[in-house]
C-alpha positions as CSV (number, residue, x, y, z in Angstrom):
1,M,313.8,109.5,151.3
2,T,311.9,106.3,150.4
3,F,313.7,102.9,150.5
4,N,312.3,99.9,148.6
5,P,314.3,96.8,149.5
6,L,312.8,95.0,146.5
7,E,314.7,97.3,144.2
8,Q,318.0,97.0,146.0
9,R,320.9,94.6,145.5
10,G,322.9,93.5,148.5
11,I,326.1,91.6,149.0
12,P,326.3,88.4,147.0
13,L,325.6,85.4,149.2
14,D,329.0,83.7,148.4
15,R,330.7,86.8,149.9
16,Q,328.8,86.9,153.2
17,V,330.5,84.3,155.3
18,R,332.8,86.0,157.8
19,N,336.0,84.7,159.4
20,W,336.6,84.5,163.2
21,S,338.3,87.9,163.4
22,E,335.4,89.6,161.7
23,L,332.9,87.9,164.0
24,A,335.0,89.0,167.1
25,V,333.0,92.2,167.5
26,T,333.8,94.7,170.2
27,P,331.0,94.7,172.8
28,I,329.4,98.0,173.9
29,D,330.5,99.7,177.1
30,P,327.5,99.3,179.5
31,D,328.5,102.3,181.5
32,H,328.6,104.7,178.6
33,C,326.4,103.4,175.9
34,D,323.0,104.7,174.9
35,P,320.5,102.4,176.6
36,Y,318.5,102.2,173.4
37,T,321.7,100.9,171.6
38,R,321.5,97.9,174.0
39,C,317.7,97.6,173.3
40,R,318.4,97.5,169.5
41,I,321.0,94.8,170.1
42,I,318.5,92.7,172.1
43,T,315.8,93.2,169.6
44,M,317.9,92.1,166.6
45,N,319.2,89.1,168.5
46,G,315.6,88.0,168.8
47,I,314.9,88.8,165.2
48,E,317.9,86.8,164.0
49,T,317.1,83.9,166.3
50,E,313.6,83.7,164.9
51,A,315.0,83.8,161.4
52,V,317.3,80.8,162.1
53,M,314.6,78.8,163.8
54,F,312.0,79.5,161.2
55,S,314.5,78.4,158.5
56,H,315.1,75.2,160.3
57,H,311.3,74.5,160.6
58,M,310.8,75.3,157.0
59,A,313.6,72.9,156.0
60,R,312.0,70.1,158.0
61,H,308.9,70.5,156.0
62,C,310.5,70.9,152.6
63,P,311.0,67.9,150.3
64,D,313.1,69.8,147.7
65,P,316.8,69.2,148.2
66,E,317.8,72.3,146.2
67,V,315.6,74.5,148.4
68,K,316.9,72.9,151.5
69,R,320.5,73.6,150.4
70,Q,319.7,77.3,149.7
71,L,318.0,77.6,153.1
72,A,321.0,76.1,154.8
73,E,323.4,78.5,153.1
74,V,321.3,81.6,154.0
75,R,320.7,80.2,157.5
76,Y,324.4,79.8,158.2
77,V,324.9,83.5,157.5
78,E,321.8,84.3,159.6
79,A,323.5,82.3,162.5
80,Q,326.7,84.4,162.0
81,Q,324.6,87.6,162.2
82,Q,322.9,86.4,165.4
83,K,326.3,85.7,167.0
84,A,327.7,89.1,165.9
85,V,324.7,90.9,167.2
86,N,324.3,89.0,170.5
87,W,328.1,89.2,171.2
88,L,327.8,93.0,171.2
89,L,326.4,92.7,174.7
90,P,329.1,93.1,177.3
91,G,330.2,90.1,179.4
92,V,330.6,92.3,182.4
93,S,326.9,92.8,182.7
94,S,325.1,90.5,185.1
95,V,322.2,88.4,184.1
96,L,319.8,90.7,186.0
97,E,321.2,93.8,184.3
98,T,320.6,92.1,180.9
99,T,317.1,91.1,182.1
100,I,316.2,94.6,183.0
101,A,317.4,95.7,179.5
102,Y,315.2,92.9,178.0
103,E,312.2,94.3,179.8
104,Q,313.0,97.8,178.7
105,V,312.9,96.5,175.1
106,A,309.6,94.8,175.8
107,V,308.1,98.0,177.1
108,D,309.3,100.6,174.6
109,L,309.3,98.4,171.5
110,T,305.7,97.1,172.2
111,A,304.5,100.6,173.1
112,W,305.8,102.1,169.9
113,V,304.3,99.3,167.8
114,A,300.9,99.8,169.6
115,R,301.0,103.5,168.9
116,M,301.7,102.9,165.2
117,E,299.5,99.8,164.5
118,P,296.7,100.6,162.1
119,D,294.5,97.7,163.0
120,P,292.4,98.3,166.2
121,Y,292.3,94.6,167.2
122,L,296.0,94.2,166.8
123,K,296.7,97.5,168.6
124,Q,294.7,96.2,171.6
125,A,296.8,93.1,171.7
126,Y,300.0,95.1,172.0
127,Q,298.4,97.5,174.5
128,F,297.4,94.6,176.6
129,G,300.8,93.0,176.6
130,V,302.8,96.1,177.3
131,L,301.2,96.6,180.7
132,E,302.4,93.2,181.7
133,D,306.0,93.6,180.6
134,F,305.9,97.0,182.3
135,D,305.2,95.2,185.6
136,H,307.9,92.6,185.0
137,L,310.4,95.5,184.7
138,Y,309.3,96.7,188.1
139,R,309.6,93.3,189.7
140,Y,313.1,92.7,188.3
141,A,314.2,96.2,189.3
142,N,313.3,95.4,192.9
143,L,315.1,92.1,192.8
144,Y,318.2,93.8,191.3
145,E,318.4,96.2,194.2
146,M,318.0,93.3,196.7
147,I,320.6,91.0,195.2
148,E,323.1,93.4,193.6
149,H,322.4,96.5,195.6
150,R,322.2,98.6,192.5
151,K,319.5,100.6,190.9
152,A,317.8,100.0,187.6
153,E,318.1,103.7,186.8
154,A,321.7,103.1,185.7
155,I,320.3,100.7,183.0
156,V,317.1,102.4,181.8
157,D,318.5,105.9,182.3
158,Q,315.2,107.6,182.9
159,L,314.0,106.7,179.4
160,T,311.6,104.2,180.8
161,E,309.7,104.5,184.1
162,V,309.9,101.7,186.6
163,M,306.7,101.3,188.6
164,P,303.8,98.8,188.8
165,G,301.8,97.9,185.8
166,R,299.1,95.2,185.6
167,P,300.2,93.1,188.6
168,T,302.2,90.0,187.5
169,V,300.1,87.7,189.7
170,R,297.1,88.6,187.4
171,H,298.9,87.5,184.2
172,H,298.4,83.8,184.7
173,R,295.4,82.9,182.5
174,H,294.0,79.7,181.2
175,P,296.0,78.8,178.0
176,A,292.9,78.9,175.8
177,D,292.5,82.6,176.7
178,N,295.9,83.5,175.4
179,V,295.0,82.7,171.8
180,R,294.0,85.7,169.7
181,D,292.3,86.0,166.3
182,P,294.8,86.3,163.4
183,Y,294.9,89.1,160.9
184,D,293.7,88.3,157.4
185,R,296.7,87.9,155.2
186,Q,294.8,89.1,152.2
187,R,293.5,92.2,153.8
188,A,296.1,93.1,156.5
189,D,298.2,96.2,156.1
190,P,301.8,95.1,155.3
191,L,302.9,97.1,158.4
192,S,300.7,95.0,160.6
193,K,302.5,91.8,159.4
194,L,305.9,93.4,160.3
195,H,304.6,94.4,163.7
196,A,303.3,91.0,164.5
197,L,306.5,89.3,163.4
198,T,308.7,91.7,165.3
199,I,306.9,91.5,168.7
200,M,306.5,87.7,168.4
201,S,310.2,87.4,167.8
202,A,311.2,89.7,170.6
203,E,308.9,88.0,173.2
204,Q,310.1,84.6,172.0
205,Q,313.7,85.6,172.7
206,T,312.8,86.8,176.1
207,M,311.0,83.5,176.8
208,N,314.1,81.6,175.7
209,F,316.4,83.8,177.7
210,Y,314.5,83.3,181.0
211,M,314.2,79.6,180.3
212,N,318.0,79.3,180.3
213,V,319.2,81.9,182.8
214,G,316.6,81.4,185.6
215,P,318.3,78.5,187.4
216,T,321.7,80.1,187.3
217,Y,320.9,82.1,190.5
218,M,321.4,80.7,194.0
219,E,318.9,83.0,195.7
220,P,315.5,81.2,196.0
221,I,313.5,84.3,195.3
222,A,315.4,85.0,192.1
223,R,315.0,81.5,190.8
224,E,311.3,81.6,191.6
225,L,310.7,85.0,190.0
226,Y,312.4,83.9,186.8
227,Q,310.3,80.8,186.8
228,E,307.0,82.8,187.2
229,I,307.8,85.4,184.7
230,G,309.2,82.8,182.3
231,L,305.9,81.1,182.3
232,I,304.2,84.4,181.5
233,E,306.5,85.0,178.6
234,E,305.3,81.7,177.2
235,E,301.8,83.1,177.4
236,H,303.0,86.2,175.6
237,V,304.5,84.2,172.7
238,T,301.2,82.4,172.4
239,H,299.4,85.7,172.5
240,Y,301.5,87.3,169.7
241,E,302.1,84.3,167.4
242,S,298.4,83.7,167.2
243,L,298.0,87.1,165.5
244,V,299.8,85.8,162.4
245,D,297.5,84.3,159.7
246,P,298.2,80.5,159.7
247,G,297.1,80.5,156.0
248,E,300.3,82.1,154.9
249,T,302.4,79.8,152.8
250,W,305.9,78.8,153.7
251,W,307.2,81.0,150.9
252,E,305.1,84.0,152.0
253,M,306.3,83.6,155.6
254,L,309.9,83.4,154.4
255,V,309.6,86.6,152.4
256,N,307.9,88.3,155.3
257,H,310.8,87.3,157.6
258,E,313.5,88.6,155.2
259,Y,311.6,91.9,154.5
260,N,311.2,92.5,158.2
261,E,314.9,92.1,158.8
262,C,315.6,94.6,156.1
263,Y,313.0,97.0,157.8
264,L,314.6,96.7,161.2
265,Y,318.2,96.9,160.2
266,H,317.4,99.9,158.1
267,S,315.5,101.5,161.0
268,F,318.2,100.9,163.5
269,M,321.0,102.1,161.1
270,E,319.1,105.4,160.7
271,Q,319.0,106.1,164.5
272,E,322.1,104.4,165.9
273,P,324.6,106.8,167.6
274,D,327.4,104.3,168.1
275,P,329.5,104.2,164.9
276,K,330.8,100.7,165.4
277,V,327.3,99.3,166.1
278,K,325.8,101.3,163.2
279,A,328.4,99.7,160.9
280,I,327.1,96.3,161.8
281,W,323.5,97.3,161.2
282,E,324.5,98.6,157.8
283,L,326.5,95.5,156.9
284,H,323.7,93.2,158.0
285,L,321.2,95.3,156.0
286,N,323.2,94.7,152.8
287,M,323.3,91.0,153.6
288,E,319.5,90.9,154.2
289,L,318.8,92.6,150.9
290,E,320.3,89.6,149.2
291,H,318.5,87.2,151.4
292,L,315.2,88.9,150.5
293,R,316.0,88.7,146.8
294,L,316.6,85.0,147.1
295,A,313.4,84.5,149.1
296,C,311.4,86.4,146.5
297,D,312.8,84.2,143.7
298,L,311.7,81.1,145.7
299,M,308.2,82.5,146.2
300,R,307.8,83.3,142.4
301,R,309.1,79.8,141.5
302,H,307.2,77.7,144.0
303,D,304.2,79.9,145.0
304,G,303.5,81.3,141.6
305,R,303.1,84.8,143.0
306,D,304.9,88.1,142.9
307,P,306.1,89.1,146.4
308,A,305.2,92.7,145.5
309,E,301.5,91.6,145.9
310,I,302.0,91.1,149.7
311,L,304.8,93.4,150.7
312,A,304.8,97.2,151.2
313,P,306.1,99.0,148.1
314,E,308.6,100.8,150.3
315,L,309.8,100.5,153.9
316,P,307.6,102.1,156.5
317,N,308.8,104.9,158.7
318,V,311.7,103.7,160.8
319,L,310.8,101.7,163.9
320,T,312.1,104.0,166.7
321,F,313.2,103.4,170.3
322,E,312.0,106.4,172.3
323,P,310.4,107.1,175.6
324,N,306.7,106.1,175.9
325,K,306.1,107.2,179.4
326,Q,302.8,109.1,179.0
327,Y,301.4,106.5,176.6
328,V,302.0,103.7,179.1
329,R,300.6,105.8,181.9
330,D,297.4,106.4,179.9
331,L,297.1,102.7,179.3
332,I,297.5,102.0,183.0
333,A,294.6,104.5,183.7
334,E,292.4,102.9,181.0
335,Q,293.2,99.2,180.8
336,L,294.8,98.0,184.0
337,D,291.9,95.7,184.9
338,L,291.6,93.9,181.6
339,T,292.0,90.2,181.3
340,T,291.2,87.9,178.4
341,L,288.3,85.6,177.6
342,G,288.5,83.6,174.4
343,A,290.0,85.9,171.7
344,G,288.6,89.0,173.4
345,Y,289.1,91.1,176.5
346,V,286.9,91.6,179.6
347,R,287.2,93.6,182.8
348,E,285.7,91.1,185.2
349,A,287.5,87.9,186.4
350,H,285.7,84.9,185.0
351,E,285.5,81.2,186.0
352,R,288.4,80.0,183.9
353,F,290.7,82.8,185.0
354,E,289.9,82.3,188.7
355,R,290.4,78.5,188.4
356,M,293.8,79.0,186.9
357,Q,294.7,81.5,189.6
358,Q,293.7,79.0,192.3
359,Q,295.6,76.1,190.6
360,L,298.8,78.2,190.5
361,N,298.7,80.3,193.6
362,G,296.6,78.3,196.0
363,D,296.6,80.1,199.3
364,G,300.1,81.5,199.0
365,A,301.6,84.6,197.4
366,P,303.5,84.1,194.1
367,P,307.2,85.1,193.8
368,S,306.2,88.4,192.0
369,E,304.4,89.5,195.2
370,R,307.0,88.1,197.6
371,V,309.9,89.9,195.9
372,I,308.2,93.3,196.6
373,A,307.4,92.3,200.2
374,Q,311.0,91.2,200.8
375,H,312.3,94.4,199.2
376,Q,310.1,96.5,201.5
377,E,311.4,94.5,204.5
378,L,315.0,95.3,203.6
379,F,314.7,98.9,202.5
380,N,311.3,100.0,204.0
381,R,310.2,101.0,200.5
382,E,309.7,99.6,197.0
383,Y,312.0,100.5,194.1
384,R,310.5,102.9,191.5
385,I,311.6,105.3,188.9
386,E,309.0,107.9,188.0
387,S,309.4,111.1,185.9
388,E,309.7,114.4,187.7
389,G,306.4,116.3,187.9
390,S,304.3,113.3,187.0
391,H,301.2,112.4,188.9
392,P,301.6,109.3,191.1
393,V,300.0,106.1,189.9
394,P,297.4,104.8,192.4
395,A,298.0,101.7,194.4
396,L,297.3,99.0,191.9
397,R,296.2,96.2,194.2
398,E,293.2,98.2,195.2
399,Q,292.0,98.2,191.5
400,Y,291.2,94.5,191.7
């Protein structure tokens, strides 16, 4: 059944503000929840955080007091949505457990988007990034067993494999080589715009999370690993945000943000097994339909264009959290040795890349390498989760 959010009416804005008891949502049970429920929560937290920050940036560049007031009213509701979504995460989970869930999001969300992306250049951008998040998951899983003496299997639940991807040490590139070419807003498939906005928002939230939680650990190796991977997440935000056409007007960007929220809440409502969480997805969808209607009115009034000119006539097929094990394994086999040069990709290390590696690493091993070495010293092995019957992945360091 098709769903066109442009034809739907949501909850009137003056009825969307919730009181404290309504915002006091019951968190999920980390020991009994579907791991992908947690992934959907983390994703929507990133989407709502981006919505709030985008609205703030737009307001700072908007001279019209009436528009600023409307943005503020919608933004307050978006901030309530962000709190309700993020507070679904359980307080009993450690920072590292949440971190592993963040990386599971990065792997399976980005892999799904890469599989569905119609534009070959954009597809390559997502394929490139997912191999790096895949390796981050592996590094954090080893740290988790070292510090908390628990296994990441309890978090990812065999849905996502835990093993090396493109080695984290190889992710540190010259900043200029993290900037990609943008899609053409006049020619891009509407789905491509939703994909770019979704992955940018998710990576931005991961970057923000690591920036804040990294120094909360006492163990030096943990503090250092968060610092290293946090810097790589900054690279990833640059990588993905540069895919968005900078020629989009503020009104166009606002409409895209609201449409994307409708798309994701609708997608997650369709697949959510937890009835309490599903009810929140449904409530927020009905709020976002009104936010979209208001944004479309602003675009018509101030941009002189009909939003239907740039948006999909109906929501795409639902964005789905599902295992992507074979897809990621195929990418490891085909693209492990890629790095970036300018807006493109190459297989050979080049001068700018090697200079950046030398500046950061010098003659010492980075935290991402030392955490594996320390784990092997403690347990005489590394920590991995691989599917039964799968062919082992070759030693990755030998590939460089």
